[in-house]
C-alpha positions as CSV (number, residue, x, y, z in Angstrom):
1,M,30.5,-31.2,-11.5
2,S,29.3,-31.6,-14.8
3,D,26.7,-34.5,-15.7
4,P,29.3,-36.3,-18.1
5,T,26.4,-38.1,-19.8
6,V,25.1,-34.8,-21.4
7,P,27.4,-32.9,-23.6
8,R,28.4,-29.1,-22.7
9,D,26.1,-27.9,-26.2
10,Q,23.1,-29.9,-24.9
11,A,23.3,-29.1,-21.2
12,A,20.1,-27.3,-20.2
13,S,22.2,-24.2,-18.9
14,F,23.1,-23.4,-22.3
15,G,19.8,-23.7,-23.6
16,G,19.9,-27.5,-24.2
17,P,16.7,-29.6,-24.4
18,G,16.6,-29.3,-20.5
19,W,16.0,-25.7,-20.5
20,K,12.3,-24.5,-19.5
21,Q,11.4,-21.4,-20.6
22,R,9.5,-18.8,-18.5
23,V,6.0,-18.0,-20.2
24,A,3.8,-16.6,-17.6
25,A,3.4,-12.7,-17.7
26,H,3.9,-11.0,-14.1
27,A,0.4,-10.5,-13.7
28,Q,-0.3,-14.1,-14.1
29,E,2.4,-14.9,-11.5
30,I,0.5,-12.9,-9.1
31,L,-2.7,-14.3,-9.4
32,A,-1.0,-17.9,-9.2
33,G,0.0,-16.9,-5.8
34,Q,3.5,-19.0,-5.7
35,L,6.3,-16.8,-6.7
36,W,4.4,-13.8,-4.9
37,S,1.7,-13.3,-2.5
38,P,-1.4,-13.1,-4.7
39,Y,-2.2,-9.3,-3.9
40,A,-3.8,-6.7,-6.1
41,V,-5.7,-3.6,-5.8
42,S,-7.5,-1.4,-8.4
43,S,-10.3,-0.3,-6.4
44,E,-10.9,1.4,-2.9
45,I,-14.1,-0.5,-2.5
46,G,-13.7,-4.2,-3.3
47,R,-13.8,-6.6,-0.7
48,L,-10.7,-6.0,1.9
49,E,-8.5,-8.9,1.8
50,A,-5.1,-8.2,3.5
51,V,-3.6,-5.0,4.9
52,L,-0.1,-4.1,6.2
53,L,0.1,-2.3,9.6
54,A,3.2,-1.3,11.5
55,W,3.6,-2.0,15.3
56,P,4.0,1.8,17.0
57,G,6.7,1.3,19.7
58,A,8.6,3.8,21.8
59,E,9.9,5.8,19.0
60,L,6.5,7.5,19.0
61,D,7.3,9.2,22.7
62,V,8.6,12.3,21.0
63,G,8.5,14.4,24.3
64,D,7.2,17.6,24.2
65,Q,7.8,18.8,20.9
66,P,5.2,16.8,18.9
67,D,5.2,19.3,15.9
68,E,8.8,18.9,15.3
69,H,7.7,15.4,14.4
70,L,4.6,16.2,12.4
71,M,2.3,15.3,15.3
72,L,-0.2,17.4,16.9
73,G,-0.1,16.0,20.6
74,R,2.0,13.4,22.9
75,V,1.2,10.2,22.2
76,S,1.0,7.3,25.2
77,V,2.9,4.4,23.7
78,P,1.0,1.7,26.3
79,R,-2.4,3.5,24.7
80,I,-1.6,3.4,21.0
81,Q,0.0,-0.4,21.5
82,R,-3.5,-1.4,22.9
83,Q,-5.4,0.3,20.1
84,A,-3.0,-1.4,17.4
85,R,-3.8,-4.9,18.9
86,A,-7.5,-4.1,18.7
87,I,-7.1,-2.5,15.2
88,A,-5.2,-6.0,14.1
89,D,-7.8,-8.1,15.7
90,F,-10.7,-6.2,14.1
91,Y,-9.4,-7.0,10.9
92,R,-8.8,-10.5,11.2
93,S,-12.4,-10.6,12.6
94,Q,-13.6,-9.6,9.3
95,D,-11.5,-12.0,7.6
96,V,-8.6,-9.7,6.3
97,R,-4.9,-11.0,6.3
98,V,-2.8,-8.8,8.9
99,H,0.7,-8.3,8.2
100,L,2.4,-6.8,11.2
101,H,5.8,-4.9,10.6
102,R,8.1,-4.3,13.3
103,P,11.1,-2.9,11.9
104,P,14.7,-4.2,13.4
105,V,15.6,-0.8,14.8
106,A,13.4,2.0,15.6
107,P,11.7,4.0,12.6
108,P,10.8,7.9,12.3
109,P,7.8,8.0,14.6
110,N,5.1,8.9,11.5
111,Y,6.0,4.9,9.9
112,V,2.9,3.8,11.8
113,F,1.1,5.4,8.8
114,M,1.6,2.9,6.5
115,R,-0.9,4.1,3.9
116,D,1.4,7.0,3.2
117,L,4.4,4.9,2.5
118,F,3.5,2.9,-0.9
119,L,0.3,2.3,-3.1
120,M,-0.9,-1.0,-4.5
121,T,-1.8,-1.9,-8.3
122,P,-2.8,-4.9,-10.1
123,E,0.9,-6.2,-10.3
124,G,2.5,-5.0,-7.1
125,A,3.4,-1.8,-5.1
126,V,5.0,1.7,-6.2
127,L,6.9,2.6,-3.1
128,G,6.4,6.1,-1.8
129,R,9.2,8.7,-0.9
130,P,7.6,11.2,1.6
131,A,7.9,14.5,1.2
132,G,8.8,15.8,4.9
133,Q,12.5,15.6,6.1
134,Q,11.5,14.2,9.2
135,R,9.9,10.9,7.4
136,A,12.8,10.5,5.1
137,G,14.1,7.0,4.9
138,E,10.8,5.5,6.1
139,E,10.6,4.0,2.6
140,R,13.5,1.6,3.5
141,W,11.4,0.0,6.0
142,A,8.1,-0.1,3.9
143,A,10.1,-1.7,1.2
144,E,11.4,-4.6,3.7
145,A,7.9,-4.9,5.0
146,L,6.6,-5.3,1.6
147,A,9.3,-7.8,0.7
148,L,8.4,-9.9,4.2
149,A,5.0,-9.7,2.6
150,G,5.7,-11.2,-0.7
151,V,4.7,-8.0,-2.3
152,P,6.9,-7.0,-5.5
153,I,8.2,-3.3,-5.8
154,L,7.3,-2.3,-9.1
155,R,8.8,1.6,-8.8
156,T,10.8,3.5,-6.6
157,M,10.4,7.1,-6.9
158,R,13.6,8.7,-8.3
159,G,15.3,12.3,-8.8
160,T,13.2,14.9,-7.0
161,A,9.8,12.7,-7.1
162,T,8.1,12.9,-3.4
163,F,5.1,10.6,-3.0
164,E,2.8,9.3,-0.4
165,G,0.1,6.6,-1.0
166,A,-2.5,8.3,0.8
167,D,-2.5,10.9,-2.3
168,A,-3.8,8.0,-4.4
169,L,-7.2,6.9,-5.1
170,W,-8.7,4.1,-7.5
171,I,-11.9,5.6,-8.6
172,S,-12.1,2.7,-11.1
173,P,-9.9,-0.4,-12.5
174,Q,-8.7,2.0,-15.4
175,R,-8.6,5.4,-13.5
176,L,-6.4,6.6,-10.5
177,L,-7.1,10.1,-8.9
178,L,-3.9,11.8,-7.6
179,G,-3.7,14.7,-5.5
180,I,-0.8,17.2,-6.0
181,G,0.1,19.3,-3.2
182,L,2.2,19.4,-0.1
183,R,3.3,15.6,-0.1
184,T,3.0,14.4,-3.8
185,N,4.6,16.6,-6.8
186,L,4.3,17.0,-10.6
187,E,7.5,14.4,-10.7
188,A,6.1,11.9,-8.8
189,A,2.9,11.8,-11.1
190,R,4.9,11.7,-14.3
191,Q,6.8,8.5,-12.9
192,I,3.6,6.9,-11.6
193,S,1.7,7.7,-15.1
194,E,4.6,6.1,-16.9
195,L,4.3,3.0,-14.8
196,L,0.5,2.8,-14.8
197,E,0.0,3.4,-18.8
198,A,1.6,0.1,-19.5
199,M,-0.9,-1.3,-17.2
200,H,-3.9,0.6,-19.3
201,V,-4.9,3.0,-16.3
202,T,-5.0,6.4,-16.7
203,V,-3.9,8.6,-13.9
204,E,-6.3,12.1,-13.4
205,Q,-4.4,14.7,-10.9
206,V,-6.4,17.2,-9.1
207,S,-4.5,19.9,-7.3
208,L,-4.6,20.3,-3.3
209,P,-3.9,23.2,-1.1
210,R,-0.3,23.4,0.4
211,T,-1.8,24.3,4.0
212,G,-4.5,22.4,5.8
213,V,-4.6,19.5,3.9
214,Q,-2.3,16.3,4.6
215,H,-3.5,14.4,1.7
216,L,-6.2,13.8,-0.9
217,L,-7.1,10.5,1.5
218,G,-8.0,13.4,4.0
219,V,-10.5,15.3,1.6
220,V,-11.9,12.1,-0.6
221,N,-12.7,9.0,0.8
222,V,-14.6,6.5,-1.7
223,V,-17.2,4.5,-0.1
224,D,-18.9,2.9,-2.9
225,E,-19.0,2.7,-6.8
226,G,-20.0,6.5,-8.1
227,L,-20.1,7.7,-4.1
228,A,-17.1,9.4,-2.2
229,V,-17.2,11.0,1.2
230,V,-15.9,14.1,1.1
231,N,-14.4,16.5,3.7
232,G,-16.7,19.6,3.8
233,A,-14.2,22.1,5.6
234,R,-11.7,21.0,2.7
235,A,-13.0,20.3,-0.4
236,D,-13.7,23.6,-2.5
237,S,-15.8,23.5,-5.5
238,A,-13.3,23.0,-8.2
239,L,-12.7,19.5,-6.7
240,L,-16.1,18.9,-6.1
241,A,-17.0,19.9,-9.9
242,R,-14.2,17.4,-11.1
243,L,-15.4,14.7,-8.8
244,R,-18.9,14.9,-10.4
245,Q,-17.3,15.0,-13.8
246,L,-15.6,11.7,-13.1
247,G,-19.2,10.1,-12.1
248,I,-18.5,10.3,-8.5
249,E,-21.6,11.9,-6.1
250,P,-19.9,13.8,-3.1
251,L,-21.4,13.0,0.5
252,V,-20.4,16.2,2.1
253,V,-19.4,15.8,5.7
254,P,-20.0,19.1,7.5
255,A,-17.1,21.0,8.8
256,G,-17.2,20.4,12.9
257,E,-15.5,18.7,15.7
258,E,-16.2,15.1,14.7
259,L,-14.4,15.9,11.0
260,L,-11.4,18.2,12.2
261,D,-10.9,17.0,15.7
262,R,-11.8,13.0,15.3
263,R,-11.1,12.7,11.7
264,S,-14.4,11.2,11.3
265,N,-13.7,10.7,7.5
266,N,-10.5,8.9,7.8
267,F,-11.9,5.2,7.5
268,V,-11.3,2.5,5.5
269,T,-13.6,0.7,3.4
270,L,-14.3,-2.7,4.0
271,A,-16.8,-3.7,1.0
272,P,-19.1,-1.8,-0.6
273,R,-20.9,0.8,1.8
274,R,-19.1,-1.1,4.9
275,V,-16.7,0.9,6.7
276,V,-14.7,0.9,9.9
277,M,-14.5,4.5,11.3
278,P,-12.8,6.3,14.3
279,A,-15.3,6.0,17.3
280,G,-16.8,9.0,19.1
281,C,-18.3,10.5,15.7
282,P,-22.5,10.0,16.1
283,A,-23.3,12.4,13.9
284,T,-21.1,11.4,11.0
285,K,-22.3,7.7,11.7
286,A,-25.8,8.7,11.4
287,L,-25.1,10.6,8.3
288,F,-23.3,7.6,6.5
289,E,-26.4,5.1,7.6
290,Q,-28.8,7.5,6.1
291,R,-27.3,6.7,2.7
292,G,-27.2,3.0,3.7
293,I,-23.4,2.8,5.1
294,H,-22.9,0.2,7.6
295,C,-20.4,1.6,10.0
296,H,-17.6,-0.1,12.5
297,E,-16.1,1.7,15.3
298,L,-12.9,1.4,16.7
299,D,-10.8,4.0,19.3
300,V,-7.9,5.5,17.4
301,G,-7.2,8.5,19.6
302,E,-3.8,8.1,20.0
303,Y,-3.1,7.9,16.4
304,I,-5.2,11.1,16.0
305,K,-2.5,12.7,18.3
306,A,-0.2,11.6,15.8
307,A,-2.3,13.2,13.1
308,G,-4.0,10.4,11.5
309,A,-6.2,7.6,11.9
310,L,-7.8,4.2,10.6
311,G,-7.2,5.6,6.9
312,C,-3.8,6.8,7.4
313,L,-2.8,3.8,9.5
314,T,-4.1,0.9,7.0
315,G,-1.9,0.2,4.5
316,I,-4.0,-1.9,2.1
317,L,-2.5,-4.5,0.3
318,S,-5.5,-6.5,-1.6
319,R,-9.0,-6.3,-2.4
320,A,-11.1,-9.0,-4.0
């Protein structure tokens, strides 16, 4: 019932004296951490504060045809679940908040690679739209996971755009490097550029081969300001030149078993020159340590069978 003591034309609902105008900008509300979680990303090297992981379930047992599911080998569900627990525990030990998502029904098996499914910005997330038909629909569950984590979705890919978050790297707060190739196309680049332009961010595009490369993250992984680890088996001279043009020194990991089979460059930067990387890569670890990069190691062997590693499975929600 209406309040009989307040005339209708003075009611707050109609703009009367009790009306309270919302004045804070969206970015300010993010930082306040009351309406939304105070999560923002504009760097690949800021201290890691929060991540989004997907729980690996029975959907990862794809039988004897892993290639049909974009995998490299048959995954043991019990083993990958043990590895998932260890990964989550490690992040918590580093004071990183872990959001672990379990969809109410089985998602496509590649859903465990959460980095592909969104890009965080200073004001919220850009939702991915995976390019492979096998992964169609993963974005629906990623949208649910982001909502549960209190993250606003600023943009969903439309039309023919395909975008996977592992093709996007923040090289400075005002510049995003975007790989165009098998997983992310030019229409997605247009839509992302349109959004980020309003945040005064420039999108720099680089071309990736359509075979032999999954994502930009598999070729370039930023470890400090002006320093990136580069996959020596996949980076061509044009990409190396572009990185140097952008003020980034490439630390090249030479081709070999550690790089190609153990995904030694598929790490997560915890803070400048501090990373967590796949275990069993002593030569790469030594190379990193020579450059003052402190390395933690985790067993991700089952994720590697599924065609990813730490960088792929970790959705970055917030960096300081």
